[in-house]
PASEBA-1860 file (N, C-alpha, C; in nm, 3 decimals):
! residues 140
1> MTALPFLT> 12.333/11.848/8.894/12.285/11.713/8.991/12.066/11.672/8.886 ~ 12.117/11.551/8.910/12.000/11.581/8.808/11.857/11.541/8.824 ~ 11.762/11.601/8.816/11.734/11.519/8.896/11.532/11.516/8.818 ~ 11.505/11.428/8.835/11.413/11.362/8.731/11.278/11.430/8.743 ~ 11.153/11.436/8.673/11.106/11.595/8.663/10.924/11.554/8.760 ~ 10.944/11.390/8.768/10.835/11.397/8.906/10.837/11.362/9.015 ~ 10.995/11.442/9.012/11.011/11.392/9.156/11.123/11.504/9.217 ~ 11.121/11.518/9.389/11.189/11.712/9.403/11.239/11.699/9.458
9> FPVSCLPR> 11.363/11.592/9.437/11.456/11.616/9.484/11.589/11.573/9.344 ~ 11.693/11.578/9.403/11.810/11.509/9.326/11.851/11.299/9.324 ~ 11.819/11.300/9.220/11.843/11.148/9.229/11.992/11.113/9.287 ~ 12.075/11.169/9.270/12.176/11.225/9.308/12.206/11.222/9.483 ~ 12.125/11.191/9.501/12.194/11.232/9.727/12.215/11.176/9.727 ~ 12.202/11.002/9.736/12.290/10.936/9.807/12.470/10.938/9.823 ~ 12.508/11.005/9.922/12.635/11.052/9.895/12.785/10.878/9.931 ~ 12.897/10.892/9.899/12.959/10.817/9.865/12.990/10.709/10.039
17> RSALRGAA> 13.048/10.877/10.093/13.071/10.801/10.268/13.037/10.721/10.355 ~ 13.007/10.633/10.428/12.930/10.596/10.508/12.924/10.670/10.651 ~ 13.005/10.781/10.671/12.936/10.909/10.801/12.817/10.985/10.767 ~ 12.775/11.016/10.592/12.677/11.093/10.562/12.603/11.060/10.528 ~ 12.568/10.931/10.507/12.449/10.805/10.486/12.353/10.837/10.544 ~ 12.391/10.843/10.657/12.220/10.800/10.730/12.123/10.963/10.720 ~ 12.172/11.057/10.657/12.146/11.186/10.702/12.057/11.188/10.561 ~ 12.184/11.162/10.488/12.183/11.183/10.259/12.013/11.056/10.327
25> VAACVLGL> 12.019/10.944/10.363/11.899/10.826/10.321/11.789/10.930/10.437 ~ 11.734/10.991/10.546/11.675/11.103/10.577/11.590/11.164/10.490 ~ 11.753/11.198/10.352/11.658/11.318/10.297/11.595/11.313/10.201 ~ 11.649/11.191/10.121/11.604/11.062/10.075/11.443/11.035/10.069 ~ 11.455/11.019/10.185/11.313/10.937/10.267/11.196/11.102/10.254 ~ 11.291/11.217/10.294/11.141/11.336/10.331/11.077/11.362/10.202 ~ 11.256/11.376/10.117/11.176/11.391/9.961/11.146/11.319/9.844 ~ 11.096/11.173/9.842/10.979/11.078/9.821/10.936/11.074/9.887
33> LGAGVARA> 10.888/11.077/10.027/10.758/11.130/10.071/10.699/11.251/10.060 ~ 10.738/11.349/10.069/10.730/11.506/10.058/10.713/11.556/9.873 ~ 10.715/11.449/9.814/10.677/11.411/9.589/10.573/11.432/9.627 ~ 10.476/11.277/9.687/10.352/11.307/9.730/10.220/11.390/9.796 ~ 10.318/11.435/9.866/10.276/11.461/9.982/10.192/11.678/9.876 ~ 10.276/11.665/9.766/10.318/11.856/9.766/10.152/11.869/9.668 ~ 10.094/11.785/9.614/10.030/11.741/9.462/9.918/11.749/9.579 ~ 9.799/11.817/9.612/9.672/11.743/9.673/9.644/11.744/9.477
41> DAPGYLPE> 9.666/11.758/9.378/9.582/11.682/9.297/9.597/11.574/9.170 ~ 9.679/11.566/9.276/9.727/11.365/9.214/9.686/11.228/9.242 ~ 9.685/11.153/9.186/9.622/11.061/9.225/9.670/10.978/9.348 ~ 9.584/10.900/9.466/9.595/10.825/9.549/9.649/10.964/9.652 ~ 9.627/11.109/9.687/9.645/11.186/9.755/9.555/11.136/9.831 ~ 9.733/11.147/9.996/9.691/11.096/10.128/9.710/11.189/10.215 ~ 9.629/11.278/10.178/9.670/11.385/10.308/9.656/11.332/10.465 ~ 9.622/11.268/10.477/9.593/11.216/10.658/9.715/11.121/10.689
49> YSTVERFL> 9.757/11.129/10.685/9.875/11.066/10.720/10.032/11.227/10.746 ~ 10.089/11.197/10.775/10.186/11.270/10.798/10.332/11.283/10.789 ~ 10.429/11.342/10.699/10.508/11.312/10.703/10.546/11.271/10.754 ~ 10.590/11.304/10.930/10.649/11.193/10.968/10.612/11.112/11.021 ~ 10.499/11.081/11.020/10.460/10.903/11.042/10.478/10.856/10.970 ~ 10.511/10.920/10.821/10.518/10.851/10.723/10.719/10.786/10.699 ~ 10.750/10.864/10.739/10.913/10.865/10.782/10.943/10.812/10.887 ~ 10.901/10.797/11.044/10.952/10.686/11.117/10.899/10.517/11.075
57> YVQECMRD> 10.756/10.492/10.980/10.742/10.403/10.947/10.853/10.329/10.826 ~ 10.847/10.439/10.771/10.939/10.357/10.668/11.065/10.391/10.743 ~ 11.158/10.400/10.804/11.306/10.463/10.925/11.245/10.254/10.984 ~ 11.129/10.239/11.120/11.126/10.069/11.130/11.121/10.007/10.989 ~ 11.070/10.029/10.891/11.063/9.928/10.798/11.180/9.889/10.718 ~ 11.266/9.978/10.732/11.371/9.930/10.675/11.528/9.903/10.807 ~ 11.487/9.961/10.936/11.581/9.870/11.042/11.490/9.747/11.116 ~ 11.400/9.713/11.061/11.348/9.590/11.052/11.377/9.505/10.930
65> HPGPHYEM> 11.454/9.491/10.837/11.454/9.422/10.666/11.528/9.497/10.608 ~ 11.684/9.486/10.601/11.815/9.545/10.611/11.843/9.551/10.474 ~ 11.865/9.570/10.378/11.905/9.571/10.252/11.962/9.728/10.177 ~ 11.937/9.705/10.087/12.012/9.906/9.978/11.934/9.942/10.009 ~ 12.005/10.070/10.024/11.919/10.180/10.117/11.780/10.244/10.041 ~ 11.856/10.312/9.907/11.741/10.334/9.750/11.709/10.246/9.736 ~ 11.694/10.101/9.721/11.543/10.039/9.707/11.437/9.999/9.910 ~ 11.511/9.970/9.978/11.460/9.950/10.073/11.343/10.078/10.085
73> VNKCACAI> 11.433/10.254/10.062/11.336/10.300/10.137/11.184/10.309/10.045 ~ 11.217/10.330/9.922/11.097/10.245/9.777/10.998/10.128/9.842 ~ 11.107/10.102/9.862/10.994/9.952/9.941/10.909/10.012/10.027 ~ 10.981/10.056/10.106/10.869/10.044/10.293/10.791/10.177/10.225 ~ 10.844/10.275/10.198/10.751/10.346/10.140/10.610/10.348/10.072 ~ 10.666/10.219/9.983/10.585/10.199/9.881/10.476/10.124/9.983 ~ 10.526/10.018/10.098/10.434/9.940/10.201/10.365/10.046/10.281 ~ 10.368/10.144/10.346/10.319/10.258/10.418/10.248/10.329/10.332
81> DRLAQQLP> 10.244/10.311/10.214/10.176/10.412/10.053/10.005/10.308/10.118 ~ 9.991/10.170/10.077/9.949/10.067/10.076/9.828/10.086/10.138 ~ 9.928/10.105/10.313/9.820/10.067/10.483/9.754/10.246/10.470 ~ 9.784/10.361/10.379/9.694/10.431/10.372/9.569/10.439/10.311 ~ 9.633/10.383/10.226/9.478/10.330/10.161/9.404/10.255/10.128 ~ 9.431/10.167/10.265/9.337/10.023/10.362/9.321/10.111/10.458 ~ 9.369/10.219/10.563/9.260/10.216/10.708/9.311/10.360/10.647 ~ 9.215/10.476/10.784/9.237/10.592/10.782/9.299/10.582/10.929
89> FDEYVALS> 9.352/10.718/10.902/9.528/10.768/10.988/9.461/10.715/11.147 ~ 9.390/10.800/11.237/9.348/10.759/11.344/9.282/10.626/11.372 ~ 9.285/10.458/11.270/9.270/10.311/11.247/9.420/10.277/11.271 ~ 9.502/10.309/11.140/9.659/10.317/11.141/9.683/10.333/11.302 ~ 9.683/10.419/11.374/9.711/10.414/11.528/9.708/10.389/11.608 ~ 9.578/10.343/11.611/9.509/10.237/11.717/9.575/10.105/11.667 ~ 9.563/10.070/11.529/9.587/9.903/11.510/9.784/9.878/11.572 ~ 9.841/10.060/11.479/10.025/10.021/11.541/9.983/9.995/11.691
97> TAAKANSI> 10.020/10.026/11.742/9.940/10.054/11.903/9.935/9.960/11.952 ~ 9.894/9.911/11.896/9.792/9.811/12.024/9.940/9.657/11.961 ~ 9.986/9.687/11.875/10.017/9.580/11.757/10.134/9.536/11.892 ~ 10.236/9.717/11.899/10.392/9.791/11.971/10.370/9.708/12.094 ~ 10.222/9.782/12.132/10.211/9.723/12.301/10.170/9.591/12.319 ~ 10.177/9.475/12.219/10.143/9.401/12.240/10.252/9.320/12.313 ~ 10.391/9.330/12.279/10.503/9.279/12.313/10.528/9.351/12.447 ~ 10.444/9.423/12.536/10.546/9.479/12.584/10.550/9.384/12.749
105> GGERGAYI> 10.620/9.314/12.803/10.635/9.186/12.942/10.532/9.227/13.085 ~ 10.508/9.151/13.148/10.487/9.155/13.287/10.346/9.197/13.287 ~ 10.264/9.285/13.433/10.054/9.277/13.474/10.067/9.351/13.317 ~ 10.173/9.443/13.277/10.085/9.629/13.186/9.992/9.535/13.066 ~ 10.152/9.373/13.027/10.152/9.375/12.903/10.032/9.269/12.889 ~ 9.989/9.211/13.009/9.932/9.100/13.043/9.767/9.140/13.022 ~ 9.751/9.242/13.041/9.663/9.387/13.054/9.570/9.358/12.830 ~ 9.723/9.389/12.762/9.650/9.403/12.609/9.643/9.249/12.528
113> RDSESLQV> 9.763/9.173/12.540/9.748/8.993/12.571/9.570/8.964/12.559 ~ 9.548/8.987/12.742/9.471/8.880/12.772/9.346/9.030/12.718 ~ 9.337/9.015/12.633/9.197/9.200/12.644/9.164/9.119/12.471 ~ 9.084/9.014/12.446/8.990/8.958/12.294/9.023/9.102/12.161 ~ 8.968/9.200/12.211/8.919/9.306/12.114/9.111/9.340/12.074 ~ 9.159/9.379/12.149/9.331/9.417/12.162/9.360/9.322/12.072 ~ 9.330/9.150/12.104/9.381/9.125/11.950/9.401/9.071/11.846 ~ 9.223/9.101/11.828/9.142/9.126/11.679/9.196/9.223/11.674
121> DVRRWRSL> 9.260/9.402/11.728/9.288/9.493/11.638/9.469/9.421/11.574 ~ 9.543/9.346/11.646/9.630/9.326/11.663/9.667/9.205/11.571 ~ 9.613/9.145/11.497/9.593/8.984/11.407/9.518/9.079/11.296 ~ 9.438/9.179/11.257/9.462/9.283/11.194/9.562/9.391/11.167 ~ 9.563/9.434/11.201/9.651/9.474/11.204/9.858/9.448/11.138 ~ 9.863/9.331/11.186/9.931/9.203/11.107/9.988/9.162/11.002 ~ 9.789/9.128/10.994/9.754/9.117/10.884/9.770/9.181/10.703 ~ 9.737/9.316/10.732/9.747/9.438/10.670/9.907/9.513/10.600
129> QTQAKKAC> 9.926/9.449/10.708/10.120/9.496/10.686/10.183/9.415/10.626 ~ 10.123/9.267/10.687/10.184/9.143/10.614/10.122/9.173/10.437 ~ 10.013/9.201/10.422/10.024/9.212/10.244/10.075/9.313/10.202 ~ 10.038/9.475/10.300/10.142/9.575/10.239/10.277/9.549/10.186 ~ 10.263/9.481/10.281/10.436/9.430/10.257/10.431/9.301/10.096 ~ 10.347/9.264/10.074/10.450/9.137/10.000/10.398/9.186/9.922 ~ 10.260/9.377/9.891/10.256/9.371/9.752/10.374/9.501/9.723 ~ 10.436/9.494/9.783/10.582/9.652/9.762/10.690/9.522/9.785
137> FVVR> 10.680/9.363/9.760/10.827/9.383/9.784/10.924/9.353/9.865 ~ 10.839/9.356/9.957/10.921/9.376/10.109/10.959/9.213/10.187 ~ 11.097/9.216/10.224/11.065/9.044/10.257/11.150/8.986/10.350 ~ 11.200/8.976/10.438/11.281/8.895/10.525/11.410/8.869/10.470
END
């Protein structure tokens, strides 16, 4: 098993069998995300965002942007790192929640769609997310 000195997981972690690929991708994502969280003295250390939140973002990003697994893990992890540099965690939660709630149909969704302050948040979230994905080469 070969490991790169700056990563805390083996490079050959993706198995060839497709049945194991999903679990292996999850293990690699956690390894990639954990590698940045393991050292508090590392440049760009971002302690606010939990590993679970980072993993969920990467998983959603990979679902929305299909492509080679290892490549998309890195690109999507880069995107959440970019967002983490620009937003405190509480603001990240508020903006992403407003953007996701914007698609709720019916009367409940109308409350969010009719609220100008929430629409400002949704536009800001989409702008920040577009910038982060563009910087990390995440394309549709």
